[in-house]
N, CA, C and O atoms as CSV, one atom per row, in Angstrom:
chain,resi,resn,atom,element,x,y,z
A,1,UNK,N,N,128.053,193.951,63.134
A,1,UNK,CA,C,129.354,193.167,64.237
A,1,UNK,C,C,129.286,191.452,63.804
A,1,UNK,O,O,128.398,190.651,64.095
A,2,UNK,N,N,130.337,191.258,63.144
A,2,UNK,CA,C,130.230,189.736,62.381
A,2,UNK,C,C,129.669,188.917,63.611
A,2,UNK,O,O,130.137,188.744,64.736
A,3,UNK,N,N,128.100,188.317,62.805
A,3,UNK,CA,C,127.448,187.376,63.826
A,3,UNK,C,C,128.752,185.928,64.183
A,3,UNK,O,O,128.785,184.907,63.497
A,4,UNK,N,N,129.360,186.099,64.947
A,4,UNK,CA,C,130.090,185.172,64.969
A,4,UNK,C,C,131.894,185.825,65.233
A,4,UNK,O,O,133.072,185.501,65.081
A,5,UNK,N,N,131.077,186.857,65.687
A,5,UNK,CA,C,132.209,187.882,65.949
A,5,UNK,C,C,132.680,188.130,67.805
A,5,UNK,O,O,133.057,189.222,68.230
A,6,UNK,N,N,132.535,186.780,68.751
A,6,UNK,CA,C,132.409,188.239,69.970
A,6,UNK,C,C,133.056,189.827,70.162
A,6,UNK,O,O,133.953,190.403,69.546
A,7,UNK,N,N,132.127,190.287,71.373
A,7,UNK,CA,C,132.727,191.855,71.592
A,7,UNK,C,C,132.990,191.722,72.916
A,7,UNK,O,O,132.554,190.640,73.309
A,8,UNK,N,N,133.710,192.588,74.099
A,8,UNK,CA,C,134.129,193.123,74.651
A,8,UNK,C,C,133.932,194.448,75.360
A,8,UNK,O,O,134.824,195.285,75.229
A,9,UNK,N,N,133.000,194.702,76.005
A,9,UNK,CA,C,132.823,196.496,75.709
A,9,UNK,C,C,132.568,196.638,77.405
A,9,UNK,O,O,132.174,195.901,78.309
A,10,UNK,N,N,133.050,198.067,77.258
A,10,UNK,CA,C,132.708,198.502,79.241
A,10,UNK,C,C,131.324,198.808,78.963
A,10,UNK,O,O,130.660,198.662,77.937
A,11,UNK,N,N,131.097,199.168,79.863
A,11,UNK,CA,C,129.637,198.994,79.974
A,11,UNK,C,C,129.115,200.735,79.977
A,11,UNK,O,O,127.918,200.987,80.117
A,12,UNK,N,N,130.309,202.042,79.781
A,12,UNK,CA,C,129.980,203.101,80.063
A,12,UNK,C,C,129.923,203.669,78.289
A,12,UNK,O,O,129.543,204.733,77.800
A,13,UNK,N,N,130.552,202.268,77.605
A,13,UNK,CA,C,130.911,202.216,75.608
A,13,UNK,C,C,129.833,201.989,75.221
A,13,UNK,O,O,129.608,202.213,74.032
A,14,UNK,N,N,128.376,201.269,76.383
A,14,UNK,CA,C,127.348,200.412,75.168
A,14,UNK,C,C,126.915,201.466,74.599
A,14,UNK,O,O,126.758,202.493,75.260
A,15,UNK,N,N,126.667,201.420,73.396
A,15,UNK,CA,C,125.376,201.670,72.174
A,15,UNK,C,C,123.917,201.907,73.281
A,15,UNK,O,O,123.769,201.409,74.397
A,16,UNK,N,N,122.968,202.820,72.541
A,16,UNK,CA,C,121.966,202.985,73.199
A,16,UNK,C,C,121.190,201.402,72.904
A,16,UNK,O,O,120.905,200.577,73.772
A,17,UNK,N,N,121.015,201.311,71.764
A,17,UNK,CA,C,120.765,198.982,71.321
A,17,UNK,C,C,121.811,198.735,72.944
A,17,UNK,O,O,121.298,198.579,74.052
A,18,UNK,N,N,122.582,198.749,72.803
A,18,UNK,CA,C,123.462,198.243,73.022
A,18,UNK,C,C,123.149,198.056,75.622
A,18,UNK,O,O,123.648,197.487,76.592
A,19,UNK,N,N,122.049,199.011,75.265
A,19,UNK,CA,C,122.703,199.398,76.884
A,19,UNK,C,C,120.532,198.713,77.179
A,19,UNK,O,O,120.129,197.967,78.071
A,20,UNK,N,N,119.839,199.261,76.236
A,20,UNK,CA,C,118.777,198.478,76.178
A,20,UNK,C,C,118.861,196.808,76.384
A,20,UNK,O,O,118.317,196.250,77.337
A,21,UNK,N,N,119.752,195.979,75.172
A,21,UNK,CA,C,120.073,194.477,75.570
A,21,UNK,C,C,120.116,194.755,77.466
A,21,UNK,O,O,119.368,194.239,78.296
A,22,UNK,N,N,120.989,195.504,77.650
A,22,UNK,CA,C,121.824,195.246,79.228
A,22,UNK,C,C,120.907,195.162,79.785
A,22,UNK,O,O,120.732,194.132,80.435
A,23,UNK,N,N,119.607,196.501,79.792
A,23,UNK,CA,C,119.042,196.361,81.069
A,23,UNK,C,C,117.997,194.860,81.195
A,23,UNK,O,O,117.282,194.301,82.026
A,24,UNK,N,N,118.416,194.699,79.933
A,24,UNK,CA,C,116.421,193.220,80.251
A,24,UNK,C,C,117.561,192.176,80.764
A,24,UNK,O,O,117.170,191.088,81.188
A,25,UNK,N,N,118.953,192.461,80.743
A,25,UNK,CA,C,119.613,191.055,81.140
A,25,UNK,C,C,119.692,190.218,82.627
A,25,UNK,O,O,119.777,190.832,83.690
A,26,UNK,N,N,119.661,189.042,82.565
A,26,UNK,CA,C,119.199,188.694,84.192
A,26,UNK,C,C,120.017,187.922,84.913
A,26,UNK,O,O,119.257,187.126,85.465
A,27,UNK,N,N,121.386,187.622,85.319
A,27,UNK,CA,C,122.302,187.380,86.275
A,27,UNK,C,C,121.761,186.175,86.383
A,27,UNK,O,O,122.349,185.140,86.069
A,28,UNK,N,N,119.740,186.284,87.173
A,28,UNK,CA,C,119.345,184.991,87.968
A,28,UNK,C,C,119.956,185.607,89.561
A,28,UNK,O,O,119.247,185.424,90.550
A,29,UNK,N,N,120.720,186.020,89.640
A,29,UNK,CA,C,120.850,186.283,91.710
A,29,UNK,C,C,120.477,187.453,91.160
A,29,UNK,O,O,120.873,187.988,90.124
A,30,UNK,N,N,119.065,188.066,92.553
A,30,UNK,CA,C,118.537,189.985,92.512
A,30,UNK,C,C,119.778,190.528,92.874
A,30,UNK,O,O,120.518,190.938,91.980
A,31,UNK,N,N,120.165,190.604,94.211
A,31,UNK,CA,C,121.278,191.608,94.498
A,31,UNK,C,C,123.131,191.715,93.015
A,31,UNK,O,O,124.206,192.311,92.946
A,32,UNK,N,N,122.346,190.717,92.230
A,32,UNK,CA,C,124.091,191.401,90.993
A,32,UNK,C,C,122.927,191.831,90.208
A,32,UNK,O,O,123.111,193.016,89.928
A,33,UNK,N,N,121.651,191.354,89.651
A,33,UNK,CA,C,121.152,192.289,88.461
A,33,UNK,C,C,120.766,194.109,89.655
A,33,UNK,O,O,121.503,194.678,88.849
A,34,UNK,N,N,120.578,194.623,90.099
A,34,UNK,CA,C,120.011,195.101,90.472
A,34,UNK,C,C,121.265,196.328,91.459
A,34,UNK,O,O,121.090,197.319,92.168
A,35,UNK,N,N,122.292,195.676,91.061
A,35,UNK,CA,C,123.770,196.612,90.766
A,35,UNK,C,C,123.674,197.279,89.661
A,35,UNK,O,O,123.343,198.403,89.286
A,36,UNK,N,N,124.190,195.924,89.075
A,36,UNK,CA,C,124.137,195.646,87.023
A,36,UNK,C,C,123.024,197.146,86.683
A,36,UNK,O,O,123.633,198.069,86.140
A,37,UNK,N,N,121.683,197.378,86.932
A,37,UNK,CA,C,121.084,198.221,86.334
A,37,UNK,C,C,120.601,199.036,87.362
A,37,UNK,O,O,119.469,199.467,87.585
A,38,UNK,N,N,121.576,199.157,87.895
A,38,UNK,CA,C,120.312,200.559,89.251
A,38,UNK,C,C,122.078,200.879,89.155
A,38,UNK,O,O,122.070,201.893,89.852
A,39,UNK,N,N,123.620,200.690,88.750
A,39,UNK,CA,C,124.782,201.445,89.984
A,39,UNK,C,C,126.465,201.318,89.251
A,39,UNK,O,O,127.514,201.962,89.299
A,40,UNK,N,N,125.981,200.161,88.629
A,40,UNK,CA,C,127.467,199.650,87.281
A,40,UNK,C,C,127.382,200.968,86.789
A,40,UNK,O,O,127.771,201.703,87.696
A,41,UNK,N,N,127.124,201.508,85.979
A,41,UNK,CA,C,127.354,202.842,85.039
A,41,UNK,C,C,127.440,203.506,85.420
A,41,UNK,O,O,128.210,204.285,84.856
A,42,UNK,N,N,126.777,204.036,86.830
A,42,UNK,CA,C,128.079,205.628,87.937
A,42,UNK,C,C,128.830,205.671,88.447
A,42,UNK,O,O,129.610,206.565,88.775
A,43,UNK,N,N,128.730,204.576,88.638
A,43,UNK,CA,C,130.526,203.815,89.428
A,43,UNK,C,C,131.597,203.847,88.347
A,43,UNK,O,O,132.716,204.352,88.440
A,44,UNK,N,N,130.802,202.920,86.808
A,44,UNK,CA,C,132.244,203.406,85.713
A,44,UNK,C,C,132.612,204.595,85.142
A,44,UNK,O,O,133.526,204.912,84.380
A,45,UNK,N,N,131.583,205.275,85.742
A,45,UNK,CA,C,131.281,207.588,85.407
A,45,UNK,C,C,132.653,207.526,86.270
A,45,UNK,O,O,133.511,208.335,85.916
A,46,UNK,N,N,132.991,206.623,87.420
A,46,UNK,CA,C,133.041,208.067,88.637
A,46,UNK,C,C,134.099,206.896,89.294
A,46,UNK,O,O,133.982,206.622,90.489
A,47,UNK,N,N,135.162,206.201,88.438
A,47,UNK,CA,C,136.277,205.476,87.970
A,47,UNK,C,C,135.907,204.129,89.611
A,47,UNK,O,O,136.626,203.136,89.720
A,48,UNK,N,N,135.273,204.278,90.177
A,48,UNK,CA,C,135.143,203.505,91.080
A,48,UNK,C,C,135.428,201.427,90.361
A,48,UNK,O,O,135.997,200.468,90.882
A,49,UNK,N,N,134.892,201.548,89.387
A,49,UNK,CA,C,134.219,199.248,88.889
A,49,UNK,C,C,134.504,200.257,87.845
A,49,UNK,O,O,134.597,201.449,87.550
A,50,UNK,N,N,134.647,198.071,87.191
A,50,UNK,CA,C,134.751,198.389,86.069
A,50,UNK,C,C,133.759,197.349,85.853
A,50,UNK,O,O,133.508,196.671,86.849
A,51,UNK,N,N,133.057,197.031,84.643
A,51,UNK,CA,C,131.779,196.331,84.243
A,51,UNK,C,C,132.081,196.534,82.690
A,51,UNK,O,O,132.181,197.576,82.042
A,52,UNK,N,N,132.169,195.487,82.389
A,52,UNK,CA,C,132.005,194.901,80.950
A,52,UNK,C,C,131.338,193.851,80.808
A,52,UNK,O,O,131.022,192.948,81.583
A,53,UNK,N,N,131.063,194.147,79.232
A,53,UNK,CA,C,130.155,193.500,78.305
A,53,UNK,C,C,130.382,192.300,77.568
A,53,UNK,O,O,131.441,192.511,76.977
A,54,UNK,N,N,129.873,190.863,77.196
A,54,UNK,CA,C,130.127,190.878,76.300
A,54,UNK,C,C,129.311,189.542,75.443
A,54,UNK,O,O,128.776,188.476,75.745
A,55,UNK,N,N,129.542,190.195,74.427
A,55,UNK,CA,C,128.062,189.818,73.571
A,55,UNK,C,C,129.046,189.847,72.572
A,55,UNK,O,O,130.210,190.216,72.415
A,56,UNK,N,N,127.207,188.779,71.341
A,56,UNK,CA,C,127.503,188.219,70.322
A,56,UNK,C,C,126.343,188.728,69.217
A,56,UNK,O,O,125.175,188.374,69.378
A,57,UNK,N,N,126.671,189.447,68.263
A,57,UNK,CA,C,125.890,190.052,67.626
A,57,UNK,C,C,124.885,190.921,68.136
A,57,UNK,O,O,124.920,192.064,67.680
A,58,UNK,N,N,123.658,190.564,69.290
A,58,UNK,CA,C,122.673,191.414,70.032
A,58,UNK,C,C,122.150,190.747,70.623
A,58,UNK,O,O,120.948,190.576,70.829
A,59,UNK,N,N,123.461,190.057,71.138
A,59,UNK,CA,C,123.029,189.323,72.962
A,59,UNK,C,C,124.119,189.730,73.558
A,59,UNK,O,O,125.146,190.278,73.160
A,60,UNK,N,N,123.596,189.246,74.945
A,60,UNK,CA,C,124.833,189.321,75.783
A,60,UNK,C,C,124.632,188.097,76.546
A,60,UNK,O,O,123.763,187.468,77.151
A,61,UNK,N,N,126.006,188.066,76.184
A,61,UNK,CA,C,126.921,186.166,76.764
A,61,UNK,C,C,127.622,186.193,77.955
A,61,UNK,O,O,128.011,185.132,78.444
A,62,UNK,N,N,127.803,187.075,78.402
A,62,UNK,CA,C,128.014,187.860,79.790
A,62,UNK,C,C,128.482,189.146,80.440
A,62,UNK,O,O,129.163,189.888,79.731
A,63,UNK,N,N,128.107,189.680,82.212
A,63,UNK,CA,C,129.081,191.000,82.180
A,63,UNK,C,C,130.012,190.317,83.825
A,63,UNK,O,O,129.981,189.523,84.765
A,64,UNK,N,N,130.637,191.249,83.237
A,64,UNK,CA,C,131.976,190.764,83.969
A,64,UNK,C,C,132.424,192.086,85.075
A,64,UNK,O,O,132.830,193.197,84.733
A,65,UNK,N,N,132.203,191.557,86.537
A,65,UNK,CA,C,132.156,193.012,87.223
A,65,UNK,C,C,134.044,192.711,88.393
A,65,UNK,O,O,134.464,193.604,89.128
């Protein structure tokens, strides 16, 4: 990925290294972080929700629920 390029990926489409970055992500809200780290992936696989990750290089800028 180009250093100036933004990428938006579904949580279930993240590569292993990107998943590791997501596990380190903190929104500053305990309940949101708990959901992201424990439930977001499974909920997307079951078609209950959609979660997207906005990345620039190896840095997560935002997670959209």
